[in-house]
C-alpha positions in Angstrom: 31.9 82.4 79.4 29.0 80.6 81.1 28.3 77.1 79.8 24.9 75.6 80.0 24.6 72.1 81.5 21.4 70.2 81.5 18.1 72.0 82.4 16.8 75.0 80.5 13.4 76.7 80.7 11.6 79.8 81.9 12.6 79.2 85.5 16.3 79.3 84.6 19.3 79.9 84.5 22.8 80.9 85.3 25.6 82.4 83.3 29.0 84.0 83.9 30.0 87.4 82.8 33.1 87.9 80.7 34.2 91.4 79.7 36.6 91.7 76.8 39.1 94.4 76.4 37.5 96.2 73.5 34.0 96.9 72.2 32.6 95.1 69.2 31.6 96.6 65.9 28.5 98.2 67.3 30.1 100.3 70.0 28.1 99.5 73.0 27.1 96.1 71.5 29.2 93.0 71.3 30.0 91.6 67.9 27.9 88.6 66.9 29.7 86.2 64.7 27.5 83.2 63.7 29.0 79.8 62.9 28.0 76.2 62.8 27.3 75.9 66.4 29.4 77.9 68.8 29.3 81.7 68.9 32.2 84.1 69.4 30.8 86.5 72.0 32.7 89.7 72.8 31.2 92.0 75.4 32.1 95.6 75.8 34.9 96.5 78.2 33.6 98.4 81.2 35.2 101.6 80.0 33.1 101.4 76.8 29.8 101.1 78.7 28.4 104.5 79.8 26.3 103.0 82.5 23.4 102.0 80.2 22.9 98.4 81.3 20.6 99.1 84.2 20.9 98.4 87.9 20.6 94.6 87.8 23.6 93.0 89.3 25.5 90.6 87.0 24.9 86.9 87.6 28.1 84.9 88.1 27.1 81.3 88.7 28.9 79.0 86.3 26.0 76.6 86.0 22.4 76.5 87.2 21.8 75.7 90.9 19.9 72.5 89.9 22.7 71.2 87.6 25.7 69.1 88.7 29.2 70.4 88.4 30.7 69.7 85.0 33.2 67.2 86.4 30.6 65.4 88.5 29.8 61.7 88.1 26.4 60.3 87.1 23.4 62.6 87.9 20.6 61.0 85.8 19.8 58.6 88.6 21.4 55.8 86.6 24.9 54.9 87.8 25.7 53.6 84.3 25.3 57.1 82.8 27.5 60.2 83.0 26.2 63.6 82.0 27.6 65.4 79.0 28.1 69.2 79.1 26.6 70.9 76.0 25.7 74.2 74.4 22.3 74.8 72.9 22.4 76.1 69.3 20.9 79.5 70.1 18.2 80.9 67.7 18.0 84.5 66.7 15.1 86.4 68.1 14.4 90.0 67.0 11.6 92.1 68.6 9.9 94.6 66.3 8.0 97.0 68.5 5.3 99.4 67.6 6.2 102.9 69.0 3.4 104.8 67.3 1.2 107.2 69.2 -1.3 104.4 69.6 1.0 103.0 72.3 0.2 106.0 74.5 -3.2 104.5 75.2 -3.9 103.4 78.8 -4.0 99.6 79.1 -6.8 98.0 81.2 -5.9 97.0 84.7 -7.6 95.8 87.9 -6.5 98.7 90.2 -6.0 102.2 88.7 -3.9 104.2 88.1 -3.1 102.0 85.0 -0.1 102.1 82.8 0.1 103.0 79.2 0.9 100.2 76.8 4.3 101.7 76.2 5.3 102.0 79.9 4.0 98.4 80.3 6.7 97.2 77.9 9.3 97.9 80.6 7.9 94.9 82.4 9.2 92.7 79.6 12.8 93.1 80.8 12.5 90.0 83.1 11.0 87.9 80.3 13.8 89.1 77.9 16.4 88.2 80.4 15.1 84.6 80.5 14.9 84.4 76.7 18.4 85.8 76.3 19.7 82.8 78.3 19.0 80.6 75.2 18.7 83.0 72.3 20.4 85.9 70.6 18.1 88.9 71.2 17.7 92.2 69.4 15.3 95.2 69.3 13.8 97.2 66.4 11.3 100.0 66.6 8.8 101.5 64.1 8.8 104.4 63.4 12.5 104.4 64.0 12.9 108.1 64.6 10.6 111.1 65.6 9.6 111.4 61.9 6.1 109.9 61.8 6.7 107.3 59.0 10.4 106.7 59.2 11.6 103.1 59.2 15.2 103.5 58.3 17.6 102.2 60.9 14.8 100.4 62.8 17.3 98.1 64.5 18.4 99.8 67.7 19.8 96.8 69.5 21.6 94.4 67.2 21.4 90.7 67.9 23.7 89.4 70.6 23.6 87.2 73.7 25.7 89.0 76.3 24.1 89.2 79.8 23.2 92.9 79.5 21.0 92.7 76.4 17.7 92.7 78.4 18.8 95.8 80.3 19.9 97.5 77.1 16.5 96.9 75.6 14.8 98.2 78.7 16.9 101.4 78.6 15.9 102.0 75.0 12.3 101.6 75.8 12.5 103.7 78.9 14.2 106.6 77.1 12.1 106.5 73.9 8.7 108.2 73.6 5.9 106.8 71.4 4.8 109.0 68.6 3.9 109.1 65.0 2.4 106.4 62.7 3.0 102.7 62.3 5.0 102.1 59.1 4.9 98.3 59.6 5.5 97.3 55.9 8.6 99.5 55.7 9.9 98.3 59.0 9.6 94.6 57.9 11.5 95.5 54.8 14.2 97.0 57.0 14.4 93.9 59.1 14.8 91.7 56.0 17.6 93.9 54.9 19.4 94.7 58.1 17.9 92.6 60.9 20.6 89.9 60.9 17.9 87.2 60.6 19.8 85.4 57.9 21.7 82.6 59.6 21.0 79.2 57.9 22.4 77.2 60.8 19.7 78.2 63.3 16.1 79.4 63.6 15.5 83.1 62.9 12.4 84.6 64.6 10.8 88.0 64.3 8.3 88.8 67.1 6.1 91.8 66.2 4.4 93.7 69.1 1.8 96.1 67.7 -1.3 98.0 68.8 -2.3 100.3 66.0 -3.2 99.5 62.4 -0.3 99.7 59.8 -0.1 102.9 57.8 2.4 105.1 55.9 2.6 102.7 52.9 -0.1 104.4 50.7 -0.6 107.8 49.2 -4.0 108.0 51.0 -3.4 107.4 54.7 -7.2 106.7 55.0 -7.1 103.8 52.5 -7.3 101.0 55.0 -7.4 98.3 52.3 -4.2 99.6 50.6 -2.4 99.7 54.0 -3.4 96.2 54.9 -2.4 94.8 51.5 1.0 96.5 51.8 1.6 95.0 55.3 0.5 91.6 54.1 2.8 91.7 51.1 5.7 92.7 53.4 4.9 89.7 55.7 4.9 87.3 52.8 8.6 88.3 52.1 9.5 86.9 55.5 8.3 83.4 54.7 9.8 83.5 51.2 13.2 84.6 52.5 16.1 82.1 52.3 16.6 81.1 55.1 13.0 81.9 56.1 12.2 84.3 58.9 9.7 82.8 61.3 7.2 85.3 62.6 5.0 85.6 65.7 2.6 88.5 66.1 1.3 89.9 69.4 -1.6 92.4 69.2 -2.1 94.7 72.2 -5.4 96.1 73.4 -8.8 96.8 71.9 -7.5 97.9 68.5 -6.0 94.4 68.1 -9.1 92.7 69.4 -11.2 94.6 66.9 -9.0 93.6 64.0 -8.6 89.8 64.2 -9.0 89.7 60.4 -5.9 91.9 60.0 -3.8 90.0 62.5 -4.8 86.6 61.0 -4.0 87.9 57.5 -0.6 89.1 58.6 0.2 85.9 60.4 -0.8 83.7 57.5 1.1 85.8 55.0 4.2 85.3 57.2 3.7 81.5 57.2 2.2 81.2 60.7 -1.3 80.1 61.5 -1.3 81.6 65.0 -1.2 85.1 66.6 -1.8 86.4 70.1 -4.1 89.1 71.4 -3.5 90.5 74.9 -5.8 92.8 76.8 -3.6 93.6 79.8 0.1 94.4 80.4 0.3 91.4 82.7 -0.5 89.1 79.8 2.1 90.7 77.5 5.1 89.0 79.2 3.4 85.6 78.9 2.6 86.2 75.2 6.2 87.2 74.5 7.6 84.2 76.3 5.3 81.8 74.4 6.1 83.5 71.1 9.9 83.2 71.6 9.5 79.6 72.8 8.4 78.7 69.3 12.1 78.5 68.4 13.6 77.3 71.7 16.7 75.3 71.0 16.2 71.7 69.8 19.9 71.2 68.7 22.7 70.8 71.3 26.4 70.7 70.6 28.5 68.4 72.9 32.1 69.0 73.7 33.7 65.7 72.6 32.7 62.8 70.3 30.6 60.0 71.7 29.8 56.7 70.1 26.3 56.7 68.8 25.3 53.6 70.8 26.6 55.1 74.0 24.6 58.4 73.7 21.6 58.9 75.9 19.1 61.7 75.4 16.4 62.5 78.0 13.6 65.0 77.9 11.9 65.6 81.2 13.6 62.5 82.6 12.3 60.2 79.9 14.7 58.6 77.4 14.2 59.6 73.7 15.2 57.1 71.1 17.4 57.7 68.2 15.5 58.3 64.9 15.4 55.4 62.5 12.9 56.7 60.0 12.6 60.0 58.0 10.6 62.0 58.8 11.1 61.2 62.4 7.9 61.6 64.5 9.6 61.5 67.9 13.3 61.1 68.5 16.7 62.6 68.0 19.5 62.6 65.4 23.2 62.7 66.1 25.7 64.3 63.7 29.0 62.8 65.0 31.1 65.1 62.8 29.4 68.3 64.1 28.9 66.8 67.6 25.3 68.0 67.3 22.3 66.2 68.9 19.0 67.4 67.4 15.5 66.6 68.8 13.0 65.8 66.0 9.2 65.8 65.6 7.2 65.8 68.7 10.3 65.7 70.9 11.2 69.2 69.6 7.6 70.3 69.8 7.5 69.4 73.4 10.4 71.7 74.5 8.9 74.5 72.4 5.4 74.5 74.0 6.2 77.4 76.3 6.4 75.3 79.5 9.5 74.5 81.6 11.3 71.3 80.4 14.6 69.6 81.0 17.0 68.2 78.4 19.9 66.0 79.5 22.6 64.3 77.4 24.6 61.5 78.9 27.1 58.8 77.9 26.6 55.2 79.0 29.6 53.7 80.8 
């Protein structure tokens, strides 16, 4: 299994591919078993995989090209420091994608012929591949079947972090046709019940990609206020959940641009003050990357105990001091029992701003 060492960010990364001898509980999908910091990852055996992971060749580098070997000496530039290998505590990131007929609309582009919004989603595979390096990723659709308002079984790719997850999401999107309505409220309820976003040891994020207005929740499908209120009420359940489900909303196209009040109301109900509007397919990948980065890892688990006074934490090359106050505005905490180093305050905010950053942990000699 590939182990991360040092730098992480949108420009990343390397991993190794390990195939187990049996499929996990989801058939094609590996079984995801959350714990306090290290995940048990079991990928499907090749004989279990009916060629659905796409044509992308597996990456087999053990560490990133810009990272030192795990047994190397000092690499921080200071001969008194030795790098510590670590694992980021990966967040859970579930995509909830609108597959209603509104996604058949053609997205604006500079040079026709232009793509539909649905076909444009296929370009998200590269972005998802990057996100999957530091997060467990899954996919849910609404409606979930060809029935216009069906939301049962919305989760089509359960959360996991094996290297093939981006290709699996791409395969589902490529072989699914958009149709029907947009039962957003029912889909959110389905995510709360079956979306696996219930791990108290790590952030749980739901990213909603939508174009059309929500419907299917009210007896009168033309009752816009009723549909809006139902969607807002469903969103409020996400923030009230224990542990809470963080939510980021990305609206696509003119329908979203013409409904800023709806997007704002949905975001606020879910406990977020921000949402994104995109007018082109090209902007969609950037919006997804920024949304997912809101839960980029701030906690890192080292392999062996280190005396607190010997631990060095650097973000973008600058040393971060250990927190002495609570709340901590800028610093880190160290749990010697769990071997967990956690960035706090603005130090964590920095690595979650959507830009590339480096985090290094070291031990003073």
